C-alpha positions in Angstrom: 55.9 101.9 90.7 57.9 104.2 93.0 57.8 103.5 96.7 58.2 107.1 97.6 54.5 108.1 97.3 53.5 105.1 99.4 56.1 106.0 102.1 54.9 109.6 102.1 51.4 108.4 102.9 52.5 106.6 106.0 51.7 108.7 109.1 54.8 110.2 110.7 53.9 108.9 114.1 54.0 105.3 112.7 57.3 105.9 111.0 58.7 107.2 114.3 57.2 104.3 116.2 58.9 101.7 113.9 62.2 103.6 113.8 62.3 103.4 117.6 61.1 99.8 117.6 63.9 98.7 115.2 66.5 100.4 117.3 65.1 98.5 120.4 65.1 95.2 118.6 68.7 95.6 117.3 69.9 96.4 120.8 68.2 94.0 122.8 52.1 78.2 111.3 50.5 80.2 110.8 48.4 79.5 113.9 51.4 79.5 116.2 50.7 77.7 119.5 52.0 78.8 122.9 55.4 77.5 123.7 56.9 77.8 120.2 57.8 81.5 120.7 59.6 82.9 123.7 57.7 85.3 125.9 60.0 88.1 124.7 59.3 87.3 121.0 55.6 87.2 121.8 55.7 90.6 123.5 57.7 92.1 120.5 55.1 90.7 118.0 52.3 92.1 120.1 53.9 95.6 120.2 54.4 95.3 116.4 50.8 94.8 115.7 49.4 97.5 118.1 49.8 100.4 115.6 47.9 98.4 112.9 45.1 97.8 115.3 45.0 101.5 116.2 45.0 102.4 112.5 42.2 99.9 111.8 40.0 101.3 114.6 40.6 104.8 113.2 39.6 103.7 109.7 36.6 101.7 111.0 35.3 104.9 112.6 36.0 107.1 109.6 34.6 104.8 106.9 31.9 102.7 108.5 28.6 103.4 110.2 26.2 101.2 112.1 24.4 100.3 108.9 27.6 99.0 107.3 28.7 96.8 110.2 27.2 93.5 108.7 29.8 93.6 105.9 32.6 93.7 108.4 31.0 90.9 110.4 30.6 88.8 107.2 34.3 89.0 106.3 35.4 88.2 109.9 33.0 85.2 110.0 34.2 84.1 106.6 37.8 84.3 107.7 36.9 82.2 110.8 35.2 79.5 108.7 37.7 79.3 105.9 40.5 78.7 108.3 38.8 75.5 109.5 39.3 74.0 106.0 42.7 72.3 106.3 44.3 71.1 103.1 47.1 68.5 103.0 50.6 69.8 102.4 53.8 68.0 101.4 55.5 66.2 104.3 52.3 65.0 105.9 51.3 68.4 107.4 48.3 70.7 106.7 47.6 74.3 105.9 44.7 76.6 105.3 43.6 79.7 103.5 42.8 82.8 105.7 40.3 84.9 103.8 42.2 88.1 104.7 43.0 88.8 101.1 39.4 89.2 100.1 38.7 91.3 103.3 41.5 93.6 102.3 40.2 94.2 98.8 36.7 95.0 99.9 37.2 96.7 103.3 40.7 98.0 102.9 43.7 96.5 104.7 43.2 98.5 107.9 39.6 97.3 108.6 40.6 93.8 107.3 43.2 93.8 110.1 40.5 94.3 112.7 38.1 91.7 111.1 40.7 88.9 110.8 42.2 89.7 114.2 38.9 89.3 115.9 38.5 85.9 114.2 42.0 84.9 115.3 41.5 86.0 118.9 38.2 84.0 119.1 39.9 80.9 117.7 42.6 81.1 120.3 40.4 81.7 123.3 37.5 79.5 122.5 39.0 76.7 120.4 42.7 76.6 121.3 43.6 77.3 117.7 46.7 79.4 118.1 48.3 80.4 121.4 47.2 83.2 123.8 50.8 84.5 124.1 51.1 84.1 120.3 48.1 86.3 119.5 50.3 89.2 118.5 52.4 87.0 116.2 49.4 85.3 114.6 47.6 88.6 114.1 50.7 90.2 112.6 51.2 87.4 110.1 47.6 86.7 109.1 45.8 90.0 109.9 48.5 92.5 108.9 51.1 91.1 106.5 48.5 89.1 104.4 45.9 92.0 104.0 48.5 94.7 103.4 50.6 92.7 100.8 47.4 91.6 99.0 46.0 95.1 98.8 49.2 96.6 97.6 49.5 94.1 94.8 45.8 94.3 93.9 46.0 98.0 93.6 49.2 97.9 91.6 47.5 95.6 89.0 44.0 97.0 88.9 44.4 100.7 89.8 42.3 103.0 87.5 40.8 99.9 85.8 37.1 99.7 85.2 35.1 97.8 87.8 34.4 95.0 85.2 38.1 94.7 84.2 39.5 91.2 84.3 42.7 92.8 85.7 40.8 93.0 89.0 40.4 89.2 89.1 44.1 88.8 88.3 45.2 91.3 90.9 43.0 89.7 93.5 44.3 86.2 92.8 48.0 87.2 92.6 47.6 89.4 95.7 46.0 86.6 97.7 48.7 84.1 96.7 51.6 86.5 97.5 50.0 87.7 100.7 49.6 84.3 102.2 53.0 83.1 101.0 54.8 86.1 102.5 52.8 85.7 105.7 54.0 82.1 105.9 57.6 83.5 105.4 57.2 85.8 108.4 55.8 82.9 110.5 58.8 80.7 109.4 61.3 83.4 110.5 59.6 83.7 113.9 59.9 80.0 114.3 63.4 79.7 113.0 65.1 82.4 115.1 64.0 80.8 118.3 66.8 78.2 118.5 69.3 80.9 117.6 68.2 83.3 120.3 66.8 81.1 123.1 68.6 78.0 124.1 70.4 76.3 127.0 74.1 76.6 127.7 74.7 73.4 125.6 72.7 74.8 122.7 69.4 72.9 123.2 66.5 75.0 122.0 64.0 76.2 124.6 61.1 76.9 122.3 60.6 76.1 118.6 63.3 73.5 117.9 63.8 74.0 114.1 66.3 76.5 112.7 65.6 78.9 109.7 67.1 76.3 107.3 64.3 74.0 108.2 61.4 76.4 109.0 61.5 78.6 105.9 61.4 75.8 103.2 58.9 73.9 105.2 56.5 76.8 105.6 57.0 78.8 102.5 57.3 76.1 99.8 54.2 74.2 101.1 52.1 77.3 101.3 53.2 78.7 98.0 52.3 75.4 96.2 49.0 74.7 97.9 47.5 76.9 100.7 48.3 80.1 98.9 46.8 78.8 95.7 43.6 78.1 97.6 43.7 81.7 99.0 44.2 83.0 95.4 41.3 80.9 94.0 38.9 81.9 96.7 39.8 85.6 96.4 39.7 85.7 92.6 36.4 83.8 92.4 34.6 86.0 94.8 35.9 89.2 93.1 34.7 87.7 89.8 31.3 87.2 91.4 31.2 90.7 92.8 32.0 92.1 89.3 28.7 90.7 88.2 26.5 91.0 91.3 27.8 94.0 93.3 30.3 96.2 91.5 30.1 99.1 94.0 31.7 96.8 96.6 34.9 96.8 94.6 35.1 100.6 94.7 33.9 101.0 98.3 37.5 101.4 99.7 38.2 104.4 97.4 34.6 105.8 97.5 33.1 105.3 101.0 29.9 107.0 99.8 29.1 103.8 97.8 28.9 101.8 101.0 25.1 102.1 101.6 24.5 100.8 98.0 27.1 98.1 98.2 26.3 96.9 101.7 22.6 96.2 101.4 21.8 92.7 102.6 20.3 91.8 99.2 23.7 92.4 97.6 25.5 90.0 100.0 22.7 87.5 100.5 24.4 84.9 98.2 27.7 85.1 100.2 25.9 84.8 103.5 24.2 81.7 102.1 27.5 80.5 100.7 29.1 80.8 104.1 26.3 78.8 105.7 27.0 76.1 103.2 30.6 76.2 104.1 29.7 75.7 107.7 27.8 72.5 106.8 30.7 71.1 104.9 33.5 72.1 107.4 34.1 68.4 108.3 36.0 68.3 105.0 38.7 70.0 106.9 39.1 66.9 109.1 40.0 64.8 106.1 43.5 66.3 105.7 45.9 64.0 107.6 48.5 65.3 110.0 49.0 68.5 111.9 49.9 71.9 110.5 53.7 72.5 110.5 54.8 74.1 113.8 51.6 73.3 115.6 52.6 69.9 117.1 52.2 69.1 120.7 55.0 67.6 122.8 53.9 64.0 122.1 53.7 64.7 118.4 57.2 66.1 118.4 58.5 62.9 120.0 56.8 60.8 117.4 58.4 62.9 114.7 61.8 61.8 115.9 62.8 64.8 118.1 65.0 63.5 120.8 64.0 66.1 123.4 61.1 68.4 124.3 62.1 72.0 124.6 61.6 73.1 128.2 60.0 76.4 127.4 57.6 74.8 125.0 56.7 72.2 127.5 56.0 74.8 130.2 53.9 77.2 128.0 52.1 74.7 125.9 49.4 74.2 128.5 49.0 77.9 129.4 45.3 78.0 128.3 42.6 75.4 128.3 40.0 76.3 125.6 36.4 75.4 126.2 36.1 73.7 122.8 39.7 72.6 122.1 40.5 71.6 118.5 36.9 72.4 117.5 35.7 69.3 119.3 32.9 68.7 121.8 33.4 65.5 123.6 29.8 65.3 124.8 28.6 65.1 121.1 30.5 61.9 120.4 30.8 62.6 116.7 33.7 64.5 115.3 31.9 65.7 112.2 28.9 67.1 114.1 31.2 68.6 116.7 33.2 70.4 114.0 30.0 71.8 112.5 28.8 72.9 115.9 32.1 74.6 116.6 31.8 76.5 113.3 28.3 77.6 114.2 29.4 78.7 117.7 32.5 80.4 116.3 30.6 82.3 113.6 28.0 83.5 116.1 30.6 84.7 118.6 32.6 86.4 115.8 29.6 88.2 114.4 28.5 89.3 117.9 32.0 90.6 118.8 32.4 92.4 115.5 28.9 93.9 115.8 29.4 95.1 119.4 33.0 96.3 118.8 32.0 98.2 115.6 28.9 99.7 117.3 31.2 101.0 120.0 33.7 102.4 117.6 31.1 104.0 115.3 28.6 105.1 117.9 27.4 108.7 117.3 28.3 108.7 113.7 26.0 109.5 110.8 25.6 107.2 107.8 28.6 107.2 105.6 26.7 108.6 102.7 25.4 111.5 104.8 28.9 112.3 106.0 30.2 112.4 102.4 27.3 114.6 101.3 27.9 117.1 104.1 31.6 117.5 103.4 
């Protein structure tokens, strides 16, 4: 498939933006915690993700109405919950699926970026999962790279296929696997360039201590073998379910006029119930031993054999104190119950924020179907 038609569809302002941005860069864990990236890197990643947020807001206003907001809330909440299910990875670390692949296939990559970004921001502020300074990097990796790569692959495999074609399941699974694997590669590069760019006079790293030769194999291989496989399975299975229960949802991105039919609560009741069931069993995510690669605290780095603690990492790691750190509630006294409570609180906050944000963006709009009819 030629890249030229795809490039021609990219708005000129975005091409100009990134052309200038690349010139600037040349001249000057997925849940990355504070302290692993330099402030300059964090700012650059935040600047990188801004146009995608702007594009997402624009698409949200164009394609969605107040009646369709629950579906955006569902996928944002699903992303929040599925990221709580840590799976063991080689080397004693853990990883997780993101849910961004499924959101991209149903909502389109632009709106998926908004849904997953909201989940990531809430995880950072309320639960300390991911850094505050690293929000731009985490959103770029998991809310931009993952959805856009998934959607491109899904469309390449299933374009012009019938809504009941098995190629859609294959495209969803392959796209989900590739999207998360490539997202992990971006995170690995962000980690690995830190010792190269930011170090003391004697070469001691100031932030993430591991070079590209360590970070890329550690992140990419482990995700490709396990976490990305989970993302692929979840995405493929849900698409297979929708092929039987709600086929219009699979065409909603291309035909927004199908949104009212596809987004009725009855069509999605089973997935809402499924997410409630996932919340109940979230403590399974506590069973995976170890910490996700690149999310270690200072004490953990020492226990791993690192002979020093990077000064920048030490200074920034305590930048923000989340009210429910690590999805724990000390007053509860039971880790499993606290984890479930955190999931419930996180989903409620996510749904509320998505609802309010989407209402604000789509306020004054007619129903999507009405808009399509009047055109």
